[in-house]
N, C-alpha and C positions, 0 to 999 in steps of 0.2 A: 504494500500500500504506500504510494508515493507520499501521502500526507504525513505518515508516521516517520518515514525516512527523513523528510524535510525537518520535522520537529526534532528528531534525534540529532541532526546536524547542528541545529540551532543550539541545543543543549551542550553539545560537544564544544561549541565556540564560546560557551559561558553566558548564553542568553538565559535570563531568569524565567521567562514565560514565553510560550509560542502557541498561537492558534491560527486557524484559517477560516475566513468567512466568505460568503458570497456577497457581491456588491449590493444585491437587492436587500440584504438584511440591514443596510444603513438607511433605508428610505424613511423610517419613522424618526430618524434624527431631526428631520424638518419639523415634525410636530412638537418635539421637545424644545427646539429652538424658538418656535413661534410662542410657546408658553413663556419662555424666558423673556422674549422681547416685550411681552405684555406686562411684565412685572416691574419694569424699570423705565424711567424717563428716557426718551430717544432710543428705545430699545431696538427699533427696526434699523435706525441708522448705525447703531453700534454692532449689531449682530447679523444684519441682513447679508453681509458679504460672506458669511459662513454657510449659507443655504446650499450652495453647490456641493458642499461636503456630503450632503445626503444622497446625491445622485452622481456617483463617481463616473458613470458612463457618459456624462455630459462633457467631462474633461479628458477622460481616457476611454473612448468608445470600445476598445478591444478588451478591456478588463473583464476577466471571468472569475477571479478570486482575489482576495486581499489577505496577505500574510501579515499577522500582527506580532511584533516582537516587543517584549518588555524587558528593559535592562534595569538592574538594581544599582543605584549609585550611592547608596547610603553606607558604603564600606570604606569611603575615603577619609583620610586624615585631613581635617580642615585647619585653617589658620587659627590663631589664638582667638578667644571669645570676643575680645574687643573689636576684631575685624568681622568675625562670622555674623554677629548680630546686626551688622550694617548691610548685609548682602543676602539675597536668596541663595540657599545652599546649592540648588541645581545650577544656578548661574555661575557659581564658582567652579563647578566640574562639568559644565555643559559640553556634551560631545558634538553638538552641531557646529559645522564648519571648522572643527578642530581635528586636524589630521593626526595629532599626537594622542588623542583620546583613545584608550583601549576599547571603549564601547563603539566608537565610530569605526575603528579598525576591524572589529568583529563583524559589524554590520556590513561593511564593504566586502569583507571576505564571504559573508553569507550571500550577498547579492551575486558575487562572482560564481558561487556554487550553483545558484539557481540558473544562471546563464549557461553554465556547463551542462546542466540537465536539458538544455534546449529551450528554456523558457524566456519569453520576453518579459522584462520587468520595467517598472517606473516608480520612482520615489523622489521626494525632495526633502531637504533638511528643515526648511521652514517656509510656509506653515504646515507642510505635509500634504498628502493627497486626499485626506479625509479627516474627520474628527477622531483623533487618536484615542481619546478616553472612551468615547462611545463604541468605537470598533473593538477595543480591548474588552469592554464589558460584553459585547455581542459574542466574542470568542470565548467567554467564560473564564477569563483570566483574572478577574477581580471585580471590585465594585467601585462605584462613584459615591463618595460620602457627602454629607451635608455641606461640607466646605467646597464642594465641586471638584475635589481632587480624586484621582484614581488610586486605589489601594490594592495591594496584594497582602499576603501574610507578613511581608516586610515593611508594611506601612505605605505611606505615600512617597517615600524617597525612591521613586522609580521614574524612568523616562520611556516613552513609547515611540516606536517607529513602525510604519506600515508600508508595504510594497504591493503594488498592483501586478498581477501576472496574467498571462493569456492562457493559463491552464485551469480548467474547471476542477476545483477542489473544495473540501470543507473538513475542518477538524475543530469541533467545539469541545472545550473542556467543561468540567462541572465545578462551579465555584461554591464553596461551602462557608465562605466568610459571613459572619453575622452582619445584619444591617445596623446602622447607627440607632441607638436608643431614641425614642421619640422625645424624651425629656432632656436630651443633651444639647445644650446650646453653647458649649465652650468656645467653639470656633467663631460663632457669631459674636459672642461677647468680647472676644479677643481682637476683633478687627478694629484697628485704630480709627479708620475713616467711616466705618459702618457701610462700606461698600458691600460687604457680605451682610445683607440686612435681614435675611431669613434663609431657611434651608434651601439649597440649590439655586439661590438667587444672588447674582453678583453684578455690580455696576462697574464695568471696566473703566469708566470715566473718572471714578474716584478711588480706584484700587491703587495702593502705593506702588505696586509693581509697575503699573502703567505710568503713574506720575513721575517716578524717578527715572524712567527710561523714555520720557516724552521728548519728542523733537519739536514741540510747539514752544514758542517764545513767551507764552502767557506766564505771568507771575502769579503765584498762589497767595491767597489771603493769609492773615496771621493764624487763623484757625487751622487751615490745611497745613501750613508750615509746621505748626506745633504737632499736628497729628502724624505727620511723616516721621517725626522723632529722629532717631539716629540713622535711619535707613538712607543708604547712598544709592543702592541699585537692587531693587527687588524687596520682597517682604515675605517672611515665613510665619507671621503671627498666627494665622488660623491653623497651620500645620503643626506648629510647636505646641499649641494649646490642645490639640486632639489627643485624647487618651489612647487612641488606636496607634499612635506613633510613639508611645512611651517606651523608652529603652530600645528603640529599633535601629538607631544609628550605631554603626560598629567601629568606626575610627580604626581601620586596619591597614589600609594600603595608601601609598603616596600617589597623588594625581600629578601627572607630568607638569613640571614647571610652576606648580601652584606655590610652592615655598618661595621661589625666587620672585614671583609676582607680588607676594604679600607686602613687599617693601613699598609698593606704590598704591596700596589699597586704603590706607588710612586717610582721614580728612586732611591732615597736615601735609602728607606726601602729595596728595592730589593738588592742593593749592600751591605747593612748591614746584610742581611739575610743569614743564613747557607743554604747549599743545602738540608739539611734535612727539614728545614722550607719551602723551595720552593716546595719540593716534597709533603709535607703534606698539605700545604695550597693553592698552586697555581696549581699544576699539576692536581688534580682531576677536577677542574673547567675549566682550559684552557688546554684541553687534547691534542691539536695538537702537543705541544712540549713534546717529549717522555722523559722517565726517564733518559735514557743514555745521553741526550742532554740538561740537565737543565742549562748548561752554556749559552744557548741562552738568558735566562732571563738577565744574567749579561751583555752580549753584548748589548742587546736592551736598558737596563737601562743606560749604559755608553753613548751610542749614543744619547739617548734622552736628557741626561744631557748636552752633548756638544752642541747640537742644541738649547738648551734653557738655556745656561750657566748663572749662577748667582754666584757672588763672594762667595767663600767658598765651592763651589761644588767639587772643586778639592780634598778636603780631603776625600770624599767618594770614589773617583776614585783611590786615592793613596792606599787605603785599598785593592783594587783589584790587586795591584802589587804583592801581596802575595797569590793570588788565586791558587788553586791546578791545574787549567787548564791553559796550556800555551796560548791557544786561548784567554782567558780572560786577562791574563797578557799582551799579545801583544796589545789587544784593549785598555787597560788602558794606556800603553805607548804612543800609537797613540793619545789618548784623551788628555793626559797631554801636549804633543807637540803642539796640536791644541790650547789648552787653553793658553799656554805660548805665542804663537804668537798673540792671542787675547789681552793679557794683556801687551805685549811689545809696548811701545808708538812708 
């Protein structure tokens, strides 16, 4: 049975979970997406672009099956806590566009294996060929919990990749994970901006993950700046609060180059860095912030520093008063005014 052989190859390569679904099984994703659109302001504008994920044949007409791979990334040794709490964990060990990532290398090797079997395949690293979490659920590989994240028995510290193939196949696993308790709202209560306002409802426009990676030049009001807290890029508040993630992170293996990169991840290091350094060291890994908008890193670093101010931090912010971007100079002036009020008895 070719499906079992493919699954076994995935497991030999270190894939955590593997299943195969038919493209038609994704059609009801559109219904779920419409429900989400109706729950939040501007929902159609925010989520309408994902509707094509429900009908993969619109974009890949020859697709006859979708192979879903789940990789576990919660085994990596992360930087010190002072850095980790300012970043989304996946974003620190993101395999997308990273040729040195073991997960990406395994995935590329798996794709090559399928081609050797004579299959035509198609995939992309971002945003993917379909809704990854929905596809993984359809394949029986785990569940989507109330914070919208996909979980296996290893928690939500997983990333998902899907490939379209021209071979008609199906291999559905049986998931025995319990659902979230109806009375558990820890993830909702933990969301700093209340973007996660109710179970399975999330407003991307106010999510810290989106705000810190935004390419828009809009400045946030004082309330939003305060809610973002120390976060520089991404947010794990709802995942960290989830009891289903308790003690799931293993801290076992080194992720390539992460230790070396840690030196530029602190707010002070970002404010001291040139834009050339940010482009060379941060942009390839944290790819949501585009080259034309690298000033976002400076804004985020200043905001993080203000929200966790320590005596002497103002000297780093003063350096930004000479930044080439007015948006950064304005943020620095705002920050110094805030700090002055903090220090005034």
